[in-house]
C-alpha positions in Angstrom: -13.1 -141.3 53.5 -16.4 -142.8 54.6 -19.3 -140.5 55.2 -20.4 -140.0 58.8 -23.5 -142.1 59.7 -26.5 -140.5 61.3 -27.5 -143.8 62.9 -28.4 -143.6 66.7 -27.3 -146.1 69.3 -30.6 -148.0 68.8 -29.9 -148.4 65.1 -32.5 -146.0 63.9 -31.5 -143.5 61.2 -31.4 -139.9 62.6 -32.4 -137.1 60.3 -29.9 -134.3 60.0 -31.0 -131.1 61.8 -32.9 -128.6 59.6 -31.2 -125.3 59.0 -33.0 -122.5 60.9 -34.5 -119.8 58.7 -32.9 -116.5 59.2 -35.2 -113.5 59.6 -35.3 -110.9 56.8 -33.5 -107.8 58.0 -34.0 -104.1 57.3 -31.0 -101.9 58.0 -31.6 -98.5 59.5 -28.8 -96.0 59.7 -28.7 -93.7 62.7 -29.0 -90.2 61.1 -26.9 -88.8 63.9 -23.9 -90.8 62.8 -21.8 -91.1 59.7 -23.8 -93.3 57.1 -20.5 -95.0 56.2 -20.0 -96.2 59.8 -21.2 -99.8 59.6 -21.0 -100.5 63.4 -23.7 -97.8 64.0 -26.2 -99.7 61.9 -29.0 -101.4 63.8 -31.1 -104.2 62.5 -34.9 -104.7 62.5 -36.7 -107.8 61.2 -39.8 -107.6 59.0 -41.8 -109.1 61.9 -40.7 -106.2 64.1 -41.7 -103.7 61.4 -45.2 -105.3 61.2 -45.5 -105.2 64.9 -45.1 -101.4 64.8 -48.2 -101.0 62.6 -51.1 -99.5 64.6 -54.8 -100.5 63.9 -55.4 -97.0 62.4 -52.5 -97.4 60.0 -53.6 -100.9 59.0 -57.1 -99.4 58.3 -55.6 -96.6 56.1 -53.5 -99.2 54.2 -56.6 -101.3 53.6 -58.4 -98.3 52.1 -55.4 -97.6 50.0 -55.4 -101.1 48.4 -59.2 -101.1 48.2 -59.0 -97.8 46.2 -56.8 -99.4 43.6 -59.1 -102.4 43.3 -62.3 -100.3 43.1 -60.9 -98.2 40.3 -60.0 -101.3 38.4 -63.6 -102.6 39.1 -65.0 -99.3 37.8 -63.4 -100.0 34.4 -64.1 -103.7 34.4 -60.5 -104.6 34.9 -60.9 -106.2 38.4 -60.6 -109.7 37.0 -56.9 -109.0 36.4 -56.4 -108.8 40.2 -54.4 -111.9 41.3 -54.3 -111.1 45.0 -54.0 -108.4 47.7 -51.3 -108.9 50.2 -51.7 -106.9 53.4 -48.6 -108.5 55.0 -46.3 -106.2 53.0 -42.7 -106.5 51.9 -39.5 -104.8 52.7 -40.3 -102.0 50.3 -44.1 -101.8 50.5 -46.6 -101.9 53.4 -49.0 -103.8 51.3 -49.4 -104.8 47.6 -52.0 -105.6 45.0 -50.8 -107.9 42.2 -52.4 -107.6 38.8 -51.8 -109.0 35.4 -52.2 -107.2 32.1 -50.4 -105.4 29.3 -47.5 -103.0 29.9 -49.0 -99.9 28.5 -45.8 -97.9 28.4 -44.2 -100.5 26.1 -47.2 -100.6 23.8 -47.4 -96.8 23.5 -43.7 -96.8 22.5 -44.5 -99.0 19.5 -45.4 -97.6 16.1 -49.1 -98.5 16.0 -52.1 -97.6 13.7 -54.0 -94.6 15.0 -57.1 -96.6 15.9 -55.1 -99.2 17.9 -53.1 -96.4 19.6 -56.4 -94.7 20.6 -57.5 -97.8 22.5 -54.1 -98.0 24.4 -54.4 -94.3 25.2 -57.7 -94.9 26.9 -56.3 -97.9 28.8 -53.3 -95.8 29.8 -55.5 -93.1 31.3 -57.4 -95.9 33.2 -54.1 -97.3 34.6 -53.0 -93.8 35.7 -56.3 -93.5 37.6 -55.9 -97.0 39.1 -52.4 -96.1 40.4 -53.6 -92.8 41.9 -56.8 -94.3 43.4 -54.9 -95.7 46.4 -53.7 -92.3 47.5 -57.1 -90.7 46.8 -58.9 -93.3 48.9 -56.3 -93.1 51.7 -56.7 -89.4 52.0 -60.5 -89.6 52.1 -60.3 -91.6 55.3 -57.3 -89.8 56.7 -57.2 -86.2 55.4 -53.9 -84.3 55.6 -53.0 -80.7 55.9 -52.0 -80.5 52.3 -54.5 -78.9 49.9 -53.9 -81.7 47.4 -53.0 -85.3 48.1 -51.3 -85.4 44.7 -49.0 -82.5 45.8 -48.3 -84.3 49.1 -47.3 -87.5 47.4 -45.2 -85.8 44.8 -43.5 -83.6 47.4 -42.9 -86.4 50.0 -39.6 -87.5 48.4 -39.3 -84.9 45.6 -40.0 -85.3 41.9 -36.6 -86.6 41.2 -37.4 -89.7 43.3 -39.9 -90.7 40.6 -37.7 -89.9 37.7 -34.5 -91.6 38.5 -35.5 -95.3 38.5 -37.4 -96.6 35.5 -38.1 -99.9 37.2 -39.6 -98.3 40.4 -42.9 -100.2 41.2 -44.4 -97.6 43.6 -47.8 -96.3 42.6 -46.9 -92.7 41.9 -43.8 -93.7 39.9 -45.9 -95.9 37.7 -48.5 -93.2 37.2 -45.8 -90.7 36.2 -44.2 -93.1 33.7 -47.6 -93.8 32.0 -48.4 -90.1 31.9 -45.1 -89.4 30.2 -45.7 -92.2 27.7 -49.0 -90.6 26.9 -48.0 -87.0 26.7 -44.2 -86.9 26.6 -41.6 -85.9 29.2 -42.8 -82.3 29.5 -45.4 -80.1 31.2 -48.2 -81.9 29.4 -47.5 -85.1 31.3 -47.9 -83.3 34.6 -51.1 -81.6 33.5 -52.5 -85.0 32.5 -51.5 -86.4 35.9 -53.4 -83.6 37.7 -56.4 -84.1 35.4 -56.4 -87.9 36.2 -56.2 -87.1 39.9 -59.2 -84.8 39.6 -61.1 -87.6 37.8 -60.1 -90.1 40.4 -61.5 -87.9 43.2 -64.7 -87.4 41.2 -65.0 -91.2 40.8 -64.5 -92.0 44.5 -67.0 -89.3 45.5 -69.7 -91.4 43.8 -71.5 -93.0 46.8 -72.0 -96.3 45.1 -68.3 -96.7 44.1 -67.2 -95.5 47.5 -69.4 -98.2 49.1 -67.4 -100.7 47.0 -64.2 -99.3 48.5 -65.6 -99.5 52.1 -66.8 -103.0 51.7 -63.5 -104.3 50.4 -61.4 -102.3 52.9 -63.3 -103.5 55.9 -62.8 -107.1 54.8 -59.0 -106.5 54.3 -58.8 -105.1 57.8 -60.5 -108.2 59.1 -58.2 -110.6 57.1 -55.0 -108.7 57.7 -52.9 -111.0 55.6 -53.8 -112.2 52.1 -56.9 -112.2 49.9 -57.3 -114.0 46.6 -58.4 -112.1 43.5 -61.5 -114.2 43.2 -62.7 -113.2 46.6 -61.8 -109.5 46.0 -64.0 -109.6 42.8 -66.9 -111.3 44.7 -66.9 -108.6 47.5 -66.9 -105.8 45.0 -69.6 -107.4 42.8 -71.8 -107.8 45.8 -71.2 -104.3 47.0 -72.0 -102.8 43.6 -74.9 -105.2 42.9 -75.7 -104.1 39.4 -75.1 -105.5 36.0 -73.1 -103.7 33.3 -69.9 -101.7 33.2 -69.8 -99.6 36.4 -68.3 -96.4 34.8 -71.2 -96.4 32.3 -73.6 -96.2 35.3 -71.9 -93.2 36.8 -73.1 -90.5 34.5 -72.6 -89.3 30.9 -69.2 -87.7 31.6 -67.6 -91.1 32.1 -69.1 -92.5 28.9 -67.7 -89.5 27.0 -64.3 -89.6 28.6 -63.7 -93.3 28.0 -65.8 -94.0 24.9 -64.0 -96.9 23.2 -62.6 -96.3 19.8 -62.5 -99.7 18.0 -60.7 -100.5 14.8 -62.9 -100.6 11.7 -62.2 -104.4 11.2 -63.6 -105.1 14.6 -66.8 -103.1 13.9 -67.2 -105.0 10.6 -66.8 -108.3 12.4 -69.4 -107.4 15.0 -71.8 -106.2 12.3 -71.4 -109.5 10.5 
């Protein structure tokens, strides 16, 4: 059978109509009805979800993402930032994408003690980077909880962070790294609380907080997407000092994250 022609009466070739792009939909179940009752499900597009965001909530989200970025900047890891997306996804209101090693996988390997010591330090830094968003958010929008860490852990219950090993939420990642560092026991939760205290201490530094504010205000103005190179430039200009930032924040930080290098690296540097 011959294919149908798209030629018009004047002989010109008519292009086939483009398929319309269907909006992404989020399904909400009415809590007053049986969750198995499909007809009671209403639909909401991602555009409609974004339209519900208030200016204050956008500002808080910007400080959350800026907190992550500033903590990475503090340890000199901000060049791993690929971009910050304020537009959000179905699961997240906003996201910061980075590149780097999977610390949990590395800590699971049988490594020489000196190499493992380096990964332990990086693991602690990554826990702080994951927690810094919550810490920054609660600095601009304090809650009734005595501890923002308790609030975030209690929001959905601890089991929510333990069930899915592939969960990409900030707190879930922080918990996984803490367990990789200290084991699946009380030591991991004690480490998590210690890292939360260190995160608060770091963000209370006026100069580092100025980095958070500078980036957050730019994110509020942009409202969509910011490339990693621009993120780095904003933070570098706000800090305006050469050297590793955490080494400029007092002797405690130098002591906590003093790098332990393998002997062969030290010999190569000496040579």
